[in-house]
N, CA, C and O atoms as a CHARMM CRD file, in Angstrom:
* protein
*
  268
    1    1 MET  N    -16.96100  43.42600  -2.90600 PROA 1      0.00000
    2    1 MET  CA   -15.64600  42.84900  -2.66600 PROA 1      0.00000
    3    1 MET  C    -14.63900  43.57100  -3.58000 PROA 1      0.00000
    4    1 MET  O    -14.85100  43.66200  -4.78900 PROA 1      0.00000
    5    2 ASP  N    -13.58000  44.06600  -3.01300 PROA 2      0.00000
    6    2 ASP  CA   -12.59300  44.77900  -3.81200 PROA 2      0.00000
    7    2 ASP  C    -11.49400  43.81700  -4.29000 PROA 2      0.00000
    8    2 ASP  O    -11.45800  42.65000  -3.89900 PROA 2      0.00000
    9    3 GLU  N    -10.61700  44.32800  -5.12800 PROA 3      0.00000
   10    3 GLU  CA    -9.57300  43.49000  -5.73500 PROA 3      0.00000
   11    3 GLU  C     -8.62700  42.88200  -4.69800 PROA 3      0.00000
   12    3 GLU  O     -8.19100  41.74100  -4.85000 PROA 3      0.00000
   13    4 LEU  N     -8.31400  43.62600  -3.66600 PROA 4      0.00000
   14    4 LEU  CA    -7.41400  43.11400  -2.62700 PROA 4      0.00000
   15    4 LEU  C     -8.02600  41.89800  -1.93500 PROA 4      0.00000
   16    4 LEU  O     -7.33000  40.91700  -1.67500 PROA 4      0.00000
   17    5 GLU  N     -9.31800  41.95600  -1.63700 PROA 5      0.00000
   18    5 GLU  CA    -9.98900  40.82100  -1.00400 PROA 5      0.00000
   19    5 GLU  C    -10.01600  39.61400  -1.93300 PROA 5      0.00000
   20    5 GLU  O     -9.84500  38.48000  -1.48500 PROA 5      0.00000
   21    6 ILE  N    -10.22800  39.85100  -3.21400 PROA 6      0.00000
   22    6 ILE  CA   -10.22600  38.76400  -4.19400 PROA 6      0.00000
   23    6 ILE  C     -8.85000  38.11900  -4.25600 PROA 6      0.00000
   24    6 ILE  O     -8.73400  36.89400  -4.25800 PROA 6      0.00000
   25    7 GLU  N     -7.80800  38.94000  -4.30800 PROA 7      0.00000
   26    7 GLU  CA    -6.44100  38.41700  -4.34300 PROA 7      0.00000
   27    7 GLU  C     -6.10800  37.63500  -3.07900 PROA 7      0.00000
   28    7 GLU  O     -5.46200  36.59000  -3.14600 PROA 7      0.00000
   29    8 LYS  N     -6.54600  38.13500  -1.92800 PROA 8      0.00000
   30    8 LYS  CA    -6.31700  37.41100  -0.67800 PROA 8      0.00000
   31    8 LYS  C     -7.03900  36.07100  -0.69400 PROA 8      0.00000
   32    8 LYS  O     -6.51900  35.07200  -0.19600 PROA 8      0.00000
   33    9 GLY  N     -8.24900  36.05100  -1.27100 PROA 9      0.00000
   34    9 GLY  CA    -9.01400  34.80800  -1.37100 PROA 9      0.00000
   35    9 GLY  C     -8.28900  33.77600  -2.21400 PROA 9      0.00000
   36    9 GLY  O     -8.21000  32.60800  -1.83300 PROA 9      0.00000
   37   10 TYR  N     -7.75400  34.19900  -3.36500 PROA 10     0.00000
   38   10 TYR  CA    -6.99300  33.28400  -4.21400 PROA 10     0.00000
   39   10 TYR  C     -5.71200  32.82900  -3.52000 PROA 10     0.00000
   40   10 TYR  O     -5.33800  31.66100  -3.61800 PROA 10     0.00000
   41   11 ALA  N     -5.04500  33.72800  -2.82800 PROA 11     0.00000
   42   11 ALA  CA    -3.81100  33.36100  -2.12800 PROA 11     0.00000
   43   11 ALA  C     -4.10300  32.33000  -1.05100 PROA 11     0.00000
   44   11 ALA  O     -3.36700  31.35200  -0.91700 PROA 11     0.00000
   45   12 ASN  N     -5.16100  32.53200  -0.28400 PROA 12     0.00000
   46   12 ASN  CA    -5.52900  31.57000   0.75900 PROA 12     0.00000
   47   12 ASN  C     -5.93300  30.22900   0.15200 PROA 12     0.00000
   48   12 ASN  O     -5.57700  29.17200   0.67400 PROA 12     0.00000
   49   13 PHE  N     -6.67600  30.27600  -0.95200 PROA 13     0.00000
   50   13 PHE  CA    -7.07700  29.05100  -1.63900 PROA 13     0.00000
   51   13 PHE  C     -5.85000  28.25100  -2.06200 PROA 13     0.00000
   52   13 PHE  O     -5.77700  27.04600  -1.81900 PROA 13     0.00000
   53   14 HSD  N     -4.89400  28.91300  -2.69100 PROA 14     0.00000
   54   14 HSD  CA    -3.70500  28.22100  -3.18300 PROA 14     0.00000
   55   14 HSD  C     -2.78700  27.76800  -2.05300 PROA 14     0.00000
   56   14 HSD  O     -2.15300  26.71800  -2.16000 PROA 14     0.00000
   57   15 ARG  N     -2.70700  28.52600  -0.99500 PROA 15     0.00000
   58   15 ARG  CA    -1.89200  28.11700   0.15400 PROA 15     0.00000
   59   15 ARG  C     -2.43200  26.81100   0.74200 PROA 15     0.00000
   60   15 ARG  O     -1.66900  25.88200   1.00700 PROA 15     0.00000
   61   16 LYS  N     -3.74100  26.74700   0.94200 PROA 16     0.00000
   62   16 LYS  CA    -4.37000  25.53600   1.47900 PROA 16     0.00000
   63   16 LYS  C     -4.26200  24.38600   0.47500 PROA 16     0.00000
   64   16 LYS  O     -4.00800  23.24500   0.86100 PROA 16     0.00000
   65   17 LEU  N     -4.45400  24.68600  -0.81700 PROA 17     0.00000
   66   17 LEU  CA    -4.34300  23.66000  -1.85200 PROA 17     0.00000
   67   17 LEU  C     -2.93900  23.07400  -1.86600 PROA 17     0.00000
   68   17 LEU  O     -2.78500  21.85800  -1.97300 PROA 17     0.00000
   69   18 ASN  N     -1.92400  23.89900  -1.76200 PROA 18     0.00000
   70   18 ASN  CA    -0.54500  23.40700  -1.72600 PROA 18     0.00000
   71   18 ASN  C     -0.31100  22.48400  -0.53800 PROA 18     0.00000
   72   18 ASN  O      0.37500  21.46900  -0.65500 PROA 18     0.00000
   73   19 HSD  N     -0.88200  22.84200   0.60100 PROA 19     0.00000
   74   19 HSD  CA    -0.76300  21.99600   1.79800 PROA 19     0.00000
   75   19 HSD  C     -1.41200  20.62800   1.53700 PROA 19     0.00000
   76   19 HSD  O     -0.83800  19.59200   1.87300 PROA 19     0.00000
   77   20 ILE  N     -2.58600  20.62900   0.95200 PROA 20     0.00000
   78   20 ILE  CA    -3.30400  19.38400   0.64700 PROA 20     0.00000
   79   20 ILE  C     -2.51600  18.55400  -0.35800 PROA 20     0.00000
   80   20 ILE  O     -2.41400  17.33600  -0.20700 PROA 20     0.00000
   81   21 LEU  N     -1.96300  19.19000  -1.37100 PROA 21     0.00000
   82   21 LEU  CA    -1.20800  18.46400  -2.39800 PROA 21     0.00000
   83   21 LEU  C      0.06400  17.85400  -1.82000 PROA 21     0.00000
   84   21 LEU  O      0.45100  16.75500  -2.21600 PROA 21     0.00000
   85   22 ARG  N      0.71800  18.54300  -0.89400 PROA 22     0.00000
   86   22 ARG  CA     1.92200  17.98300  -0.26600 PROA 22     0.00000
   87   22 ARG  C      1.61200  16.69700   0.49200 PROA 22     0.00000
   88   22 ARG  O      2.44900  15.79800   0.58000 PROA 22     0.00000
   89   23 HSD  N      0.39800  16.61900   1.03900 PROA 23     0.00000
   90   23 HSD  CA    -0.00500  15.43100   1.79500 PROA 23     0.00000
   91   23 HSD  C     -0.69600  14.38600   0.91900 PROA 23     0.00000
   92   23 HSD  O     -1.03700  13.29800   1.38300 PROA 23     0.00000
   93   24 LYS  N     -0.89500  14.73400  -0.35200 PROA 24     0.00000
   94   24 LYS  CA    -1.53600  13.82300  -1.31700 PROA 24     0.00000
   95   24 LYS  C     -2.86400  13.28700  -0.78100 PROA 24     0.00000
   96   24 LYS  O     -3.12300  12.08400  -0.81000 PROA 24     0.00000
   97   25 ASP  N     -3.69100  14.19800  -0.29800 PROA 25     0.00000
   98   25 ASP  CA    -4.97700  13.88100   0.32000 PROA 25     0.00000
   99   25 ASP  C     -6.10000  14.11700  -0.68600 PROA 25     0.00000
  100   25 ASP  O     -6.57500  15.24200  -0.83800 PROA 25     0.00000
  101   26 VAL  N     -6.52200  13.05500  -1.37400 PROA 26     0.00000
  102   26 VAL  CA    -7.51600  13.20700  -2.43700 PROA 26     0.00000
  103   26 VAL  C     -8.87800  13.64600  -1.89500 PROA 26     0.00000
  104   26 VAL  O     -9.56400  14.44200  -2.53700 PROA 26     0.00000
  105   27 LYS  N     -9.27500  13.14800  -0.73800 PROA 27     0.00000
  106   27 LYS  CA   -10.55600  13.57300  -0.16800 PROA 27     0.00000
  107   27 LYS  C    -10.49100  15.04300   0.24500 PROA 27     0.00000
  108   27 LYS  O    -11.44900  15.78900   0.04600 PROA 27     0.00000
  109   28 GLY  N     -9.38300  15.44900   0.80800 PROA 28     0.00000
  110   28 GLY  CA    -9.19100  16.85100   1.14800 PROA 28     0.00000
  111   28 GLY  C     -9.14400  17.72400  -0.09200 PROA 28     0.00000
  112   28 GLY  O     -9.64800  18.84700  -0.08800 PROA 28     0.00000
  113   29 PHE  N     -8.53500  17.20600  -1.16000 PROA 29     0.00000
  114   29 PHE  CA    -8.45700  17.90100  -2.44600 PROA 29     0.00000
  115   29 PHE  C     -9.86100  18.19100  -2.96300 PROA 29     0.00000
  116   29 PHE  O    -10.18000  19.32800  -3.31100 PROA 29     0.00000
  117   30 LYS  N    -10.69900  17.15400  -3.01100 PROA 30     0.00000
  118   30 LYS  CA   -12.06400  17.33400  -3.51000 PROA 30     0.00000
  119   30 LYS  C    -12.88200  18.24300  -2.58900 PROA 30     0.00000
  120   30 LYS  O    -13.65500  19.07400  -3.06700 PROA 30     0.00000
  121   31 ALA  N    -12.71800  18.09000  -1.28500 PROA 31     0.00000
  122   31 ALA  CA   -13.45800  18.92500  -0.34000 PROA 31     0.00000
  123   31 ALA  C    -13.06300  20.39300  -0.47300 PROA 31     0.00000
  124   31 ALA  O    -13.91300  21.28100  -0.39900 PROA 31     0.00000
  125   32 HSD  N    -11.78200  20.64000  -0.66900 PROA 32     0.00000
  126   32 HSD  CA   -11.30100  22.02000  -0.80800 PROA 32     0.00000
  127   32 HSD  C    -11.85300  22.65100  -2.08400 PROA 32     0.00000
  128   32 HSD  O    -12.27300  23.80800  -2.07300 PROA 32     0.00000
  129   33 LEU  N    -11.85400  21.90200  -3.17500 PROA 33     0.00000
  130   33 LEU  CA   -12.40200  22.42100  -4.42900 PROA 33     0.00000
  131   33 LEU  C    -13.89000  22.70100  -4.28800 PROA 33     0.00000
  132   33 LEU  O    -14.38600  23.71100  -4.78700 PROA 33     0.00000
  133   34 ALA  N    -14.60100  21.81000  -3.60900 PROA 34     0.00000
  134   34 ALA  CA   -16.04100  21.99600  -3.41600 PROA 34     0.00000
  135   34 ALA  C    -16.33900  23.22200  -2.55700 PROA 34     0.00000
  136   34 ALA  O    -17.32900  23.91700  -2.78200 PROA 34     0.00000
  137   35 ALA  N    -15.48600  23.48100  -1.58400 PROA 35     0.00000
  138   35 ALA  CA   -15.68900  24.61700  -0.68100 PROA 35     0.00000
  139   35 ALA  C    -15.36100  25.95300  -1.33900 PROA 35     0.00000
  140   35 ALA  O    -15.78900  27.00400  -0.86100 PROA 35     0.00000
  141   36 HSD  N    -14.59900  25.91300  -2.43900 PROA 36     0.00000
  142   36 HSD  CA   -14.15900  27.14900  -3.10400 PROA 36     0.00000
  143   36 HSD  C    -14.36700  27.05600  -4.61100 PROA 36     0.00000
  144   36 HSD  O    -13.39800  27.03800  -5.37000 PROA 36     0.00000
  145   37 PRO  N    -15.62300  26.99600  -5.05100 PROA 37     0.00000
  146   37 PRO  CA   -15.88600  26.79800  -6.48600 PROA 37     0.00000
  147   37 PRO  C    -15.38200  27.94000  -7.36900 PROA 37     0.00000
  148   37 PRO  O    -14.98400  27.70400  -8.50900 PROA 37     0.00000
  149   38 MET  N    -15.39200  29.16200  -6.86200 PROA 38     0.00000
  150   38 MET  CA   -14.93700  30.29100  -7.68500 PROA 38     0.00000
  151   38 MET  C    -13.43500  30.21100  -7.93900 PROA 38     0.00000
  152   38 MET  O    -12.98500  30.52100  -9.04200 PROA 38     0.00000
  153   39 GLN  N    -12.67000  29.81200  -6.96500 PROA 39     0.00000
  154   39 GLN  CA   -11.22800  29.72800  -7.11100 PROA 39     0.00000
  155   39 GLN  C    -10.80200  28.43300  -7.80900 PROA 39     0.00000
  156   39 GLN  O     -9.73200  28.38600  -8.41700 PROA 39     0.00000
  157   40 ALA  N    -11.61400  27.39500  -7.72900 PROA 40     0.00000
  158   40 ALA  CA   -11.24000  26.09300  -8.28700 PROA 40     0.00000
  159   40 ALA  C    -11.10500  26.13400  -9.80800 PROA 40     0.00000
  160   40 ALA  O    -10.25900  25.43900 -10.37000 PROA 40     0.00000
  161   41 GLY  N    -11.91100  26.92300 -10.46300 PROA 41     0.00000
  162   41 GLY  CA   -11.81900  27.06700 -11.92200 PROA 41     0.00000
  163   41 GLY  C    -11.85200  25.74400 -12.64700 PROA 41     0.00000
  164   41 GLY  O    -12.79100  24.96400 -12.49200 PROA 41     0.00000
  165   42 ARG  N    -10.81800  25.48700 -13.44600 PROA 42     0.00000
  166   42 ARG  CA   -10.76500  24.27400 -14.26100 PROA 42     0.00000
  167   42 ARG  C    -10.71800  22.99700 -13.42900 PROA 42     0.00000
  168   42 ARG  O    -11.07500  21.92700 -13.92300 PROA 42     0.00000
  169   43 LEU  N    -10.29100  23.09100 -12.19600 PROA 43     0.00000
  170   43 LEU  CA   -10.21400  21.90500 -11.34800 PROA 43     0.00000
  171   43 LEU  C    -11.58500  21.44500 -10.85000 PROA 43     0.00000
  172   43 LEU  O    -11.70900  20.34400 -10.31300 PROA 43     0.00000
  173   44 SER  N    -12.60600  22.27300 -11.02300 PROA 44     0.00000
  174   44 SER  CA   -13.92600  21.91400 -10.50800 PROA 44     0.00000
  175   44 SER  C    -14.47700  20.64800 -11.15100 PROA 44     0.00000
  176   44 SER  O    -15.37800  20.02300 -10.59200 PROA 44     0.00000
  177   45 HSD  N    -13.96100  20.25600 -12.30800 PROA 45     0.00000
  178   45 HSD  CA   -14.43100  19.01600 -12.93800 PROA 45     0.00000
  179   45 HSD  C    -14.09500  17.79500 -12.08100 PROA 45     0.00000
  180   45 HSD  O    -14.71300  16.74200 -12.24100 PROA 45     0.00000
  181   46 CYS  N    -13.13800  17.92100 -11.18700 PROA 46     0.00000
  182   46 CYS  CA   -12.73300  16.80800 -10.31700 PROA 46     0.00000
  183   46 CYS  C    -13.82700  16.41500  -9.33900 PROA 46     0.00000
  184   46 CYS  O    -13.83300  15.29300  -8.83400 PROA 46     0.00000
  185   47 LEU  N    -14.74600  17.32100  -9.06800 PROA 47     0.00000
  186   47 LEU  CA   -15.78900  17.04000  -8.08500 PROA 47     0.00000
  187   47 LEU  C    -16.70300  15.91100  -8.52800 PROA 47     0.00000
  188   47 LEU  O    -17.22300  15.17100  -7.69300 PROA 47     0.00000
  189   48 GLY  N    -16.90400  15.77000  -9.82500 PROA 48     0.00000
  190   48 GLY  CA   -17.77600  14.72300 -10.33500 PROA 48     0.00000
  191   48 GLY  C    -17.07000  13.39800 -10.57900 PROA 48     0.00000
  192   48 GLY  O    -17.68900  12.44300 -11.05000 PROA 48     0.00000
  193   49 LEU  N    -15.80000  13.33200 -10.26700 PROA 49     0.00000
  194   49 LEU  CA   -15.01500  12.12000 -10.51100 PROA 49     0.00000
  195   49 LEU  C    -14.97900  11.22800  -9.28200 PROA 49     0.00000
  196   49 LEU  O    -15.16800  11.68800  -8.15600 PROA 49     0.00000
  197   50 SER  N    -14.73400   9.95300  -9.51200 PROA 50     0.00000
  198   50 SER  CA   -14.49500   9.04100  -8.39300 PROA 50     0.00000
  199   50 SER  C    -13.19800   9.47600  -7.70500 PROA 50     0.00000
  200   50 SER  O    -12.40800  10.23000  -8.27300 PROA 50     0.00000
  201   51 ASN  N    -12.99100   9.00200  -6.50300 PROA 51     0.00000
  202   51 ASN  CA   -11.75800   9.35000  -5.79200 PROA 51     0.00000
  203   51 ASN  C    -10.52800   8.87400  -6.56000 PROA 51     0.00000
  204   51 ASN  O     -9.49000   9.53500  -6.53800 PROA 51     0.00000
  205   52 GLU  N    -10.63700   7.73900  -7.23300 PROA 52     0.00000
  206   52 GLU  CA    -9.49600   7.20900  -7.98300 PROA 52     0.00000
  207   52 GLU  C     -9.13000   8.13500  -9.14400 PROA 52     0.00000
  208   52 GLU  O     -7.95400   8.42800  -9.36100 PROA 52     0.00000
  209   53 LEU  N    -10.13800   8.59300  -9.88700 PROA 53     0.00000
  210   53 LEU  CA    -9.85900   9.50200 -11.00500 PROA 53     0.00000
  211   53 LEU  C     -9.45900  10.89200 -10.51300 PROA 53     0.00000
  212   53 LEU  O     -8.61900  11.55300 -11.12200 PROA 53     0.00000
  213   54 ALA  N    -10.05700  11.32600  -9.42100 PROA 54     0.00000
  214   54 ALA  CA    -9.66700  12.61900  -8.84300 PROA 54     0.00000
  215   54 ALA  C     -8.22200  12.57200  -8.36700 PROA 54     0.00000
  216   54 ALA  O     -7.51100  13.57500  -8.42400 PROA 54     0.00000
  217   55 GLU  N     -7.79000  11.40500  -7.89700 PROA 55     0.00000
  218   55 GLU  CA    -6.39700  11.26000  -7.47300 PROA 55     0.00000
  219   55 GLU  C     -5.45700  11.43400  -8.66000 PROA 55     0.00000
  220   55 GLU  O     -4.39900  12.05000  -8.53500 PROA 55     0.00000
  221   56 VAL  N     -5.84400  10.88900  -9.81400 PROA 56     0.00000
  222   56 VAL  CA    -5.03700  11.06900 -11.02300 PROA 56     0.00000
  223   56 VAL  C     -4.93500  12.55100 -11.36200 PROA 56     0.00000
  224   56 VAL  O     -3.85500  13.04500 -11.68500 PROA 56     0.00000
  225   57 GLU  N     -6.06400  13.26400 -11.28700 PROA 57     0.00000
  226   57 GLU  CA    -6.06400  14.69800 -11.57200 PROA 57     0.00000
  227   57 GLU  C     -5.21700  15.45700 -10.55100 PROA 57     0.00000
  228   57 GLU  O     -4.52200  16.41300 -10.89600 PROA 57     0.00000
  229   58 MET  N     -5.28400  15.02400  -9.30000 PROA 58     0.00000
  230   58 MET  CA    -4.48200  15.65700  -8.25800 PROA 58     0.00000
  231   58 MET  C     -2.99800  15.51200  -8.59200 PROA 58     0.00000
  232   58 MET  O     -2.23500  16.46900  -8.45600 PROA 58     0.00000
  233   59 TYR  N     -2.58900  14.32300  -9.02600 PROA 59     0.00000
  234   59 TYR  CA    -1.18900  14.12000  -9.37600 PROA 59     0.00000
  235   59 TYR  C     -0.80600  14.92700 -10.62000 PROA 59     0.00000
  236   59 TYR  O      0.34700  15.34000 -10.74500 PROA 59     0.00000
  237   60 LYS  N     -1.72600  15.15500 -11.52000 PROA 60     0.00000
  238   60 LYS  CA    -1.45100  16.01900 -12.67700 PROA 60     0.00000
  239   60 LYS  C     -1.16000  17.44700 -12.21000 PROA 60     0.00000
  240   60 LYS  O     -0.27000  18.11200 -12.74000 PROA 60     0.00000
  241   61 VAL  N     -1.91800  17.91100 -11.21500 PROA 61     0.00000
  242   61 VAL  CA    -1.69800  19.25100 -10.66900 PROA 61     0.00000
  243   61 VAL  C     -0.31200  19.31600 -10.01700 PROA 61     0.00000
  244   61 VAL  O      0.43500  20.27600 -10.20700 PROA 61     0.00000
  245   62 ILE  N      0.01200  18.28100  -9.25100 PROA 62     0.00000
  246   62 ILE  CA     1.33500  18.23400  -8.61100 PROA 62     0.00000
  247   62 ILE  C      2.42400  18.24400  -9.67000 PROA 62     0.00000
  248   62 ILE  O      3.38600  19.00400  -9.56300 PROA 62     0.00000
  249   63 TRP  N      2.28500  17.41600 -10.68000 PROA 63     0.00000
  250   63 TRP  CA     3.28600  17.31200 -11.74200 PROA 63     0.00000
  251   63 TRP  C      3.43800  18.65300 -12.47700 PROA 63     0.00000
  252   63 TRP  O      4.55400  19.08700 -12.76600 PROA 63     0.00000
  253   64 SER  N      2.30900  19.30000 -12.77500 PROA 64     0.00000
  254   64 SER  CA     2.38100  20.56900 -13.51200 PROA 64     0.00000
  255   64 SER  C      3.07400  21.65100 -12.68600 PROA 64     0.00000
  256   64 SER  O      3.70100  22.55000 -13.24500 PROA 64     0.00000
  257   65 ALA  N      2.96700  21.57000 -11.37300 PROA 65     0.00000
  258   65 ALA  CA     3.63600  22.54600 -10.50000 PROA 65     0.00000
  259   65 ALA  C      5.15300  22.34700 -10.50200 PROA 65     0.00000
  260   65 ALA  O      5.90500  23.28900 -10.25000 PROA 65     0.00000
  261   66 LEU  N      5.59700  21.13500 -10.78200 PROA 66     0.00000
  262   66 LEU  CA     7.02500  20.82800 -10.77000 PROA 66     0.00000
  263   66 LEU  C      7.72300  21.21400 -12.06800 PROA 66     0.00000
  264   66 LEU  O      8.94700  21.33500 -12.11000 PROA 66     0.00000
  265   67 ARG  N      6.95700  21.40400 -13.10400 PROA 67     0.00000
  266   67 ARG  CA     7.55400  21.69800 -14.41200 PROA 67     0.00000
  267   67 ARG  C      8.00600  23.11400 -14.53500 PROA 67     0.00000
  268   67 ARG  O      8.52800  23.50700 -15.57800 PROA 67     0.00000
């Protein structure tokens, strides 16, 4: 896999993640992170959380994007 493919993978991951965050879909958030563990990075800890706690983390991601 070359650098361009890696960059495209991250771009696609973030594009889909932004769509999920706009809809505030916690189940979709967790499913997307699970489907893309390499791109999820620090967010991968959300997979082991209940939906309620993952929702809090999702809102932290939304909030950090607004700052």
